[in-house]
BASETOR-342130 format. One record per atom (N, C-alpha, C): residue in three letters; atom name; z, x, y. Coordinates in steps of 0.001 Angstrom, whole numbers, plus 500000, padded with zeros to 6 digits. Example, Ala and Ser with C-alpha at 12.3 -4.5 7.8 and 13.67 -1.06 7.14 Angstrom:
2
   code   site       up     east    north
    ala      N   507800   513190   494310
    ala     CA   507800   512300   495500
    ala      C   507800   513200   496700
    ser      N   507080   512850   497750
    ser     CA   507140   513670   498940
    ser      C   507870   512900   500030
END
This chain:
85
   code   site       up     east    north
    met      N   208082   621713   844108
    met     CA   207594   622396   845406
    met      C   208463   623853   845364
    ala      N   207752   624828   845244
    ala     CA   208602   626436   845333
    ala      C   208783   626662   846632
    pro      N   210103   627471   846947
    pro     CA   210332   628166   847983
    pro      C   209060   628466   848685
    arg      N   209349   628349   849986
    arg     CA   208264   628640   850773
    arg      C   208598   629301   852437
    asn      N   207943   630466   852668
    asn     CA   208269   630947   854116
    asn      C   207283   630160   855145
    trp      N   208430   630119   856273
    trp     CA   207563   629366   857346
    trp      C   207821   630253   858676
    ser      N   206775   630533   859585
    ser     CA   207256   631082   860653
    ser      C   208050   630279   861713
    val      N   208862   630774   862591
    val     CA   209672   629805   863560
    val      C   208852   629015   864123
    gln      N   207448   629189   864750
    gln     CA   206856   628176   865061
    gln      C   206434   627192   864291
    asp      N   206057   627530   863092
    asp     CA   205555   626141   862140
    asp      C   206915   625505   861831
    ala      N   208012   626118   861661
    ala     CA   209243   625380   861387
    ala      C   209662   624515   862361
    lys      N   209423   624843   863566
    lys     CA   209657   623990   864894
    lys      C   208642   622904   864976
    asn      N   207454   623005   864567
    asn     CA   206501   621997   864732
    asn      C   206630   621132   863569
    arg      N   207148   621406   862484
    arg     CA   206929   620870   861280
    arg      C   208460   620703   860505
    phe      N   209645   620435   861473
    phe     CA   211055   620481   861039
    phe      C   211155   619483   860017
    ser      N   210627   618302   860106
    ser     CA   210703   617110   858971
    ser      C   210206   617726   857675
    glu      N   209204   618340   857539
    glu     CA   208752   619030   856719
    glu      C   209432   620028   855871
    val      N   210067   620770   856834
    val     CA   211112   622032   856476
    val      C   212364   621277   855860
    val      N   212891   620198   856442
    val     CA   213988   619539   855653
    val      C   213955   618709   854516
    glu      N   212754   618162   854476
    glu     CA   212176   617608   853107
    glu      C   212070   618719   851951
    ala      N   211473   619895   852367
    ala     CA   211073   621013   851100
    ala      C   212526   621592   850971
    ala      N   213368   621698   851977
    ala     CA   214761   622416   851644
    ala      C   215443   621613   850676
    arg      N   215385   620272   850515
    arg     CA   216095   619385   849827
    arg      C   215670   619757   848223
    arg      N   214499   620299   847836
    arg     CA   214083   620532   846770
    arg      C   214292   622190   846522
    ala      N   214194   623015   847196
    ala     CA   214285   624490   847193
    ala      C   214447   625202   848535
    pro      N   215296   626188   848381
    pro     CA   215839   626863   849850
    pro      C   214325   627414   850512
    gln      N   214111   627164   851752
    gln     CA   212986   627573   852678
    gln      C   213244   628721   853667
    thr      N   212725   629616   853586
    thr     CA   212883   630769   854500
    thr      C   212151   630751   855561
    val      N   212772   631104   856921
    val     CA   211984   631053   858284
    val      C   211948   632504   858699
    thr      N   210771   632950   859021
    thr     CA   210636   634452   859311
    thr      C   210326   634192   861066
    lys      N   210968   635280   861449
    lys     CA   210708   635756   862781
    lys      C   209969   637129   863002
    his      N   208769   637300   863456
    his     CA   208116   638450   863788
    his      C   207649   639030   862089
    gly      N   207701   638192   861519
    gly     CA   207240   638351   859894
    gly      C   208304   638937   859245
    lys      N   209486   638686   859679
    lys     CA   210610   639318   858675
    lys      C   211668   637928   858583
    pro      N   212272   637997   857518
    pro     CA   213216   636692   856895
    pro      C   214187   636830   858052
    ala      N   214460   635389   858782
    ala     CA   215487   635388   859719
    ala      C   216565   634469   859175
    val      N   216200   633558   858811
    val     CA   217189   632332   858152
    val      C   216750   631673   856930
    val      N   217716   630864   855933
    val     CA   217155   630063   855002
    val      C   217698   628736   855172
    val      N   217019   627852   855238
    val     CA   217203   626459   855052
    val      C   217377   626013   853778
    val      N   218578   625409   853805
    val     CA   219001   624986   852077
    val      C   219472   623556   852350
    gly      N   219124   622664   851256
    gly     CA   219831   621215   851233
    gly      C   221375   621186   851134
    val      N   221896   620138   851443
    val     CA   223491   620027   851623
    val      C   223974   620404   850195
    ala      N   223204   619716   849191
    ala     CA   223844   619871   847809
    ala      C   223872   621515   847521
    glu      N   222920   622221   847863
    glu     CA   222861   623504   847337
    glu      C   224005   624517   848474
    tyr      N   224149   623894   849589
    tyr     CA   225179   624476   850426
    tyr      C   226578   624363   849980
    asp      N   226733   623060   849468
    asp     CA   227878   622716   848670
    asp      C   228155   623705   847395
    arg      N   227293   623763   846827
    arg     CA   227420   624468   845415
    arg      C   228065   625962   845621
    leu      N   227202   626419   846851
    leu     CA   227491   627848   847339
    leu      C   228864   627892   847811
    arg      N   229420   626951   848431
    arg     CA   230590   627098   849065
    arg      C   231679   627107   848057
    arg      N   231535   625960   846940
    arg     CA   232339   626031   845789
    arg      C   232267   627277   845197
    leu      N   231299   627948   844800
    leu     CA   231349   629232   844454
    leu      C   232126   630218   844999
    glu      N   231848   630301   846385
    glu     CA   232417   631132   846997
    glu      C   234045   631101   846887
    arg      N   234759   629834   846964
    arg     CA   236084   629587   846912
    arg      C   236515   630064   845753
    val      N   235767   629578   844397
    val     CA   236139   630404   842985
    val      C   236268   631618   842863
    arg      N   235391   632145   843519
    arg     CA   235461   633660   843345
    arg      C   236310   634661   844445
    ala      N   236824   633997   845343
    ala     CA   237519   634504   846271
    ala      C   239125   634626   845743
    pro      N   239580   635817   845868
    pro     CA   240955   635807   845148
    pro      C   241815   635246   846232
    ser      N   243124   634704   845741
    ser     CA   244143   634384   846550
    ser      C   244814   635334   847029
    phe      N   245835   635038   848397
    phe     CA   246799   636157   848565
    phe      C   247623   636599   847816
    ala      N   248009   635642   847026
    ala     CA   248927   636142   845667
    ala      C   248304   637076   844731
    asp      N   247083   636406   844371
    asp     CA   246395   637410   843546
    asp      C   246046   639079   843972
    leu      N   245898   638866   845505
    leu     CA   245659   640374   845930
    leu      C   247117   641010   845843
    leu      N   248243   640206   846125
    leu     CA   249369   641136   846067
    leu      C   249840   641391   844207
    leu      N   249484   640472   843759
    leu     CA   249690   640883   842308
    leu      C   248981   642167   841906
    ala      N   247564   642185   842183
    ala     CA   247107   643500   841868
    ala      C   247307   644670   842482
    met      N   248405   644653   843293
    met     CA   248740   645937   844017
    met      C   249404   646808   842833
    pro      N   249097   648128   843008
    pro     CA   249612   648938   842095
    pro      C   251030   649047   841844
    gln      N   252104   649169   840725
    gln     CA   253142   649083   840925
    gln      C   253892   650241   840120
    asp      N   254087   651400   840887
    asp     CA   254386   652523   839985
    asp      C   256143   652444   839774
    glu      N   256684   651991   840248
    glu     CA   258169   651717   839966
    glu      C   258954   652968   840613
    gly      N   258166   653929   841145
    gly     CA   258864   654955   841684
    gly      C   259343   655133   843105
    asp      N   259896   656065   843464
    asp     CA   260411   656387   844695
    asp      C   259483   656973   845543
    phe      N   259252   656422   846806
    phe     CA   258158   656906   847806
    phe      C   259010   658225   848716
    pro      N   258351   659141   848663
    pro     CA   258993   660322   849196
    pro      C   259057   659967   850816
    arg      N   260027   660407   851405
    arg     CA   260383   660225   853074
    arg      C   260199   661662   853610
    asp      N   259759   661410   854771
    asp     CA   259426   662715   855637
    asp      C   260920   662964   856293
    lys      N   261342   664078   856401
    lys     CA   262366   664591   857192
    lys      C   262289   664579   858476
    val      N   262803   663625   859416
    val     CA   262699   663449   860928
    val      C   263861   663149   861312
    arg      N   264245   663527   862620
    arg     CA   265235   663463   863116
    arg      C   265084   661959   863757
    met      N   266152   661210   863740
    met     CA   266151   659810   864264
    met      C   266204   659939   865862
    arg      N   265681   659433   866702
    arg     CA   265859   659241   868160
    arg      C   267110   658787   868586
    asp      N   267385   659248   869668
    asp     CA   268635   658733   870029
    asp      C   268463   657513   871036
    leu      N   269338   656312   870853
    leu     CA   269209   655185   871499
    leu      C   270346   655126   872525
    lys      N   270007   654610   873829
    lys     CA   270978   654346   874740
    lys      C   271085   653126   874771
    leu      N   272506   652642   874779
    leu     CA   272707   650924   874700
    leu      C   273392   650823   876177
END
């Protein structure tokens, strides 16, 4: 069965059918004629989550990707504030 568009009302009235269809292919639910949500089966959802984790860089990857110019950073010439202890 090919993906199908369901109105919210149809999806509510035929929820079991939407669930069964979503096991085979993603089902779009529309509200006021515009796509609102997509219902997918658990296997497809799990596949998308795994794909998301594979593509998401780790914090270490992000740090290692930072530019390293080995140079000095210019400092502004500002007067230090007085501390009263």
